C-alpha positions in Angstrom: -10.1 -34.6 13.7 -6.5 -34.0 12.8 -5.3 -30.9 10.9 -6.3 -31.2 6.8 -3.4 -29.8 5.5 0.1 -30.1 7.6 3.9 -28.3 6.4 6.5 -29.5 7.9 10.8 -27.7 6.9 9.0 -26.7 3.8 11.2 -25.4 1.5 11.8 -24.5 -2.6 14.9 -23.0 -4.2 15.0 -21.5 -7.5 18.5 -22.5 -8.8 20.4 -21.1 -5.4 18.1 -18.9 -4.4 15.4 -19.5 -1.6 12.1 -18.3 -2.4 9.8 -20.2 0.2 11.0 -21.6 3.4 7.5 -22.5 5.8 9.0 -24.2 8.9 5.7 -25.3 10.7 2.3 -24.6 9.7 -1.6 -26.7 10.5 -4.6 -25.8 9.8 -7.9 -27.2 11.0 -10.9 -28.4 8.7 -13.0 -25.4 8.1 -10.5 -23.1 9.2 -9.6 -20.0 7.3 -6.5 -19.1 6.3 -5.2 -15.8 4.6 -1.6 -15.0 3.4 -1.1 -11.5 3.4 2.4 -10.4 1.4 3.4 -8.0 -1.6 4.0 -9.3 -4.6 6.9 -11.7 -5.0 6.3 -12.5 -1.5 6.2 -16.2 -2.3 2.2 -16.4 -2.3 1.3 -17.7 -5.6 4.0 -20.2 -4.9 2.8 -21.6 -1.8 -0.8 -22.2 -3.8 0.5 -24.6 -6.2 2.1 -26.2 -3.6 -0.4 -27.1 -1.7 -2.4 -27.8 -5.2 0.6 -30.6 -6.2 1.7 -28.3 -9.3 4.9 -28.0 -7.9 6.8 -30.1 -5.4 9.2 -28.6 -2.9 12.8 -28.6 -2.7 12.7 -30.1 1.3 10.0 -31.0 3.6 6.2 -32.1 3.9 3.0 -31.0 2.6 0.2 -33.5 3.8 -3.3 -33.2 2.8 -5.8 -35.6 5.4 -2.1 -37.5 6.4 -1.4 -38.2 2.5 1.5 -36.5 1.2 1.3 -34.1 -1.7 4.4 -35.5 -3.3 2.9 -38.6 -4.0 -1.0 -37.6 -4.3 -2.9 -40.0 -6.8 -5.6 -38.7 -8.5 -8.7 -39.2 -5.7 -6.4 -36.7 -3.6 -5.6 -34.2 -5.9 -9.3 -33.7 -6.5 -10.1 -32.9 -3.0 -8.6 -29.3 -4.2 -10.1 -26.4 -5.8 -8.1 -24.1 -6.6 -9.0 -20.4 -8.5 -6.2 -18.7 -9.9 -5.7 -14.3 -10.5 -6.7 -15.4 -14.0 -9.7 -16.9 -14.6 -8.7 -18.9 -17.7 -12.1 -19.9 -19.0 -13.0 -21.3 -22.5 -14.7 -20.4 -25.1 -17.8 -22.1 -24.5 -21.2 -21.1 -22.1 -20.5 -20.2 -18.5 -22.2 -23.0 -17.7 -20.2 -25.5 -19.5 -17.1 -23.7 -18.1 -18.2 -24.7 -14.3 -19.2 -28.3 -15.0 -15.6 -29.0 -16.6 -13.9 -30.3 -13.2 -16.8 -32.1 -12.5 -17.0 -33.7 -16.2 -13.1 -34.7 -15.5 -14.7 -36.5 -12.0 -16.8 -38.7 -13.8 -20.8 -37.3 -12.7 -23.4 -37.7 -15.1 -24.7 -34.8 -17.2 -27.7 -34.0 -14.4 -25.8 -33.9 -11.8 -23.2 -32.0 -13.1 -25.8 -29.6 -14.2 -26.9 -29.1 -10.9 -24.2 -28.6 -9.2 -22.6 -25.6 -11.4 -26.2 -23.9 -11.3 -25.8 -24.3 -7.5 -22.5 -23.1 -7.9 -23.0 -19.8 -9.8 -26.5 -19.5 -8.0 -24.3 -19.4 -4.6 -22.1 -16.0 -5.9 -25.1 -14.4 -7.8 -23.9 -14.9 -11.2 -27.0 -17.9 -11.8 -28.4 -15.3 -14.9 -24.8 -15.8 -16.5 -25.4 -19.6 -17.0 -25.8 -19.6 -20.8 -23.3 -16.6 -21.7 -20.6 -17.1 -23.7 -17.7 -17.0 -21.3 -15.3 -14.8 -23.1 -18.0 -11.9 -23.3 -18.2 -12.2 -19.5 -16.8 -8.7 -17.6 -13.8 -9.1 -15.4 -16.0 -9.5 -12.1 -18.7 -11.7 -13.5 -15.3 -14.0 -14.9 -13.8 -13.9 -11.4 -17.3 -15.1 -10.3 -17.2 -18.0 -12.7 -14.1 -19.1 -12.1 -14.7 -19.5 -8.2 -17.8 -21.1 -9.0 -15.9 -23.5 -11.0 -14.2 -24.3 -7.7 -16.7 -24.6 -5.6 -18.5 -26.9 -7.6 -16.5 -29.7 -6.6 -17.3 -29.5 -2.7 -13.4 -29.4 -2.2 -12.1 -30.8 1.1 -9.6 -27.7 0.7 -10.3 -24.5 -1.4 -7.2 -22.0 -2.9 -8.0 -18.6 -3.8 -5.3 -16.6 -5.4 -6.2 -12.8 -5.7 -9.8 -13.6 -6.4 -10.5 -10.2 -7.5 -7.7 -8.8 -8.9 -7.7 -6.6 -11.8 -11.4 -5.2 -10.0 -12.2 -1.7 -9.4 -13.2 -1.0 -5.9 -17.2 -1.0 -6.5 -17.2 -4.7 -7.8 -14.5 -6.0 -5.2 -16.6 -5.4 -2.8 -19.3 -6.9 -3.8 -17.4 -9.8 -5.2 -15.8 -10.5 -0.8 -19.6 -9.9 -0.1 -20.9 -13.1 -2.4 -17.5 -14.9 -1.8 -18.6 -14.4 2.7 -22.3 -15.5 1.9 -20.9 -18.5 -0.5 -19.1 -20.0 2.2 -21.2 -18.6 5.4 -22.8 -22.1 5.6 -19.6 -24.7 4.5 -17.2 -26.3 6.3 -14.5 -26.0 3.4 -11.1 -24.9 4.8 -9.8 -21.9 3.1 -6.2 -20.4 2.1 -6.4 -17.3 0.8 -4.0 -15.1 -0.7 -3.7 -11.1 -1.0 -1.3 -8.4 -1.2 -4.2 -6.0 0.1 -4.6 -5.9 4.2 -8.3 -5.1 3.9 -9.5 -8.5 1.6 -7.3 -11.0 3.6 -8.1 -9.5 7.2 -12.0 -10.1 6.2 -12.0 -13.6 5.6 -9.5 -15.1 8.2 -9.5 -16.7 11.5 -5.8 -16.6 11.2 -3.2 -14.6 9.1 -0.1 -15.9 7.9 2.5 -12.9 6.6 5.0 -13.8 4.0 7.4 -11.8 3.0 10.4 -12.9 0.6 9.1 -16.3 1.4 9.0 -16.6 5.1 6.4 -16.2 7.4 7.0 -12.9 9.7 3.8 -13.6 11.7 0.8 -15.9 12.1 -2.0 -15.1 14.0 -5.3 -13.7 14.3 -6.3 -10.8 12.6 -6.6 -9.0 15.9 -3.2 -10.3 16.8 -1.6 -9.4 14.0 -3.2 -5.8 13.6 -2.8 -4.6 17.3 0.8 -6.9 17.9 2.9 -6.6 14.3 6.0 -8.2 14.9 7.9 -5.7 13.5 7.7 -3.1 10.8 7.0 -5.1 7.6 4.0 -6.8 9.5 3.0 -3.6 10.5 3.2 -1.8 7.0 1.7 -5.0 5.5 -1.8 -4.7 7.7 -2.1 -1.1 7.2 -0.3 1.3 9.4 0.0 5.1 8.2 3.3 5.4 10.3 6.3 3.1 10.6 8.9 5.2 11.8 12.5 4.2 13.4 12.4 5.4 17.5 14.6 5.3 20.3 13.8 4.1 23.8 15.4 5.5 26.3 16.6 4.3 30.1 13.6 5.4 31.5 11.0 3.5 28.8 10.3 6.5 26.8 10.0 6.7 23.2 12.0 9.2 21.1 11.6 10.3 17.8 14.2 11.4 16.1 15.9 12.7 19.4 12.9 14.1 21.1 10.6 12.2 23.4 7.4 11.8 21.8 4.9 11.2 25.0 4.9 7.4 24.4 6.1 4.8 27.4 7.4 1.3 25.7 7.8 -1.7 27.8 11.3 -2.7 26.0 14.9 -2.9 27.1 16.6 0.6 26.3 17.9 0.8 22.4 16.4 1.1 19.1 12.6 0.1 18.2 10.2 1.1 15.7 6.6 2.9 15.7 3.7 1.6 14.2 0.8 4.5 14.3 -2.4 5.2 12.5 -3.0 8.2 10.8 -5.9 8.9 13.4 -3.2 8.6 16.3 -1.1 12.2 15.5 -2.8 14.5 16.7 -2.4 18.2 15.5 -2.6 21.3 17.8 -1.1 24.7 17.6 2.3 25.3 18.3 3.3 24.8 21.2 0.8 22.8 23.1 2.3 18.9 21.9 5.5 17.3 22.6 6.6 17.1 19.2 7.4 19.8 16.7 6.5 19.4 13.2 6.2 21.3 9.8 3.3 20.6 7.4 4.6 19.6 4.5 1.1 18.4 2.2 -2.3 18.6 3.0 -4.6 17.0 1.0 -8.4 15.7 0.8 -9.0 11.9 1.6 -11.6 9.3 1.7 -13.4 10.8 4.6 -10.7 12.9 6.1 -7.9 15.4 5.4 -4.8 13.8 5.0 -1.7 15.8 6.3 2.3 14.7 6.3 4.7 16.5 8.6 7.9 16.7 9.2 9.1 16.1 12.7 13.0 14.6 12.5 10.7 11.7 10.5 7.8 11.9 8.1 4.3 11.6 10.1 1.5 11.0 8.2 -2.1 12.1 9.9 -5.5 12.0 9.3 -7.5 14.8 10.5 -11.2 15.2 10.4 -13.3 16.7 7.1 -15.0 19.2 9.5 -11.6 20.4 11.0 -10.4 23.3 9.3 -6.8 21.9 8.5 -3.4 23.4 8.7 -1.6 25.1 6.1 1.4 23.8 4.1 4.8 25.0 5.6 3.4 25.9 8.3 4.4 25.3 12.0 2.0 22.9 14.6 2.6 20.5 17.5 2.1 16.7 17.9 0.4 14.4 20.4 0.5 10.7 20.1 -2.6 9.1 21.0 -1.3 5.6 22.5 -4.3 3.3 21.9 -3.5 4.3 18.2 -0.1 3.3 18.2 2.7 0.5 19.2 5.9 0.3 20.0 8.0 -2.8 18.6 11.1 -3.9 20.0 13.9 -3.5 17.7 14.5 -1.6 14.1 13.0 -3.2 10.5 15.3 -2.6 7.7 13.6 0.0 4.9 
């Protein structure tokens, strides 16, 4: 079976400015692609192109071998699209979910059954007779997603589907979404600026920055081997700092060897390290000397900001007494929690 979604040489210009450039991308049936990037990276623009709401300036987008630029109604109806803002009408929840089914010519009984089934899959069956405009933000997001799922889409597009929800509501929303998609073969493209959400649902992740895909790979690949500093920041590394690699393959931070080896030629590099990789010890017991700039409690840890020629951020266990701000400490780096990238990424 061939790819359900194929992009070749896609470019989108707004005036003289290029806002999206994707040379090649294929999605197989049932595959889940997360698109991770900051605000303004081109994520929503990509979804609009995939949904056929805009046409690229150059290149082709095909779904099941048919060009979106020439798409007929039947092709567009294979796509479900849940936008950032639910956009619900001032009628009942059930009628909102039924609306795209009505456009597709489904009878009343079929519409009702499909709408209720989609709501139940997302834990929202009890909302069916509520007025849509009376819903909370989390409830409205579930209804919007149910409306997209009710049409049994071949391709499902999700644009920051939990935007605006607090942490607890986000967790519950993605728990229900994962359950709803668990036994289905719908191909999914999900965009987010949050690494935890993008990585959770994905078979592959496309890191998008300034309209360009910086890396495409499995969640493990982009987390363990980020292509550059921009990718490292987006997937959540606490420390992304410039380094030098000397002639013996040792990594230098601010001109001082930090104890890490590198498998790259001598020259400029970038260190990406998790907060847990920064081990803080009394002065004289580590390879780097640092001054403690700030200490604050974080989620299940002490968060310590250090100055060692470059700013380093360490995560220390809560059951250990943290160093005092203003004091001197030594720093060691734990190699399994750090990676060195060849080349320098602009800050």
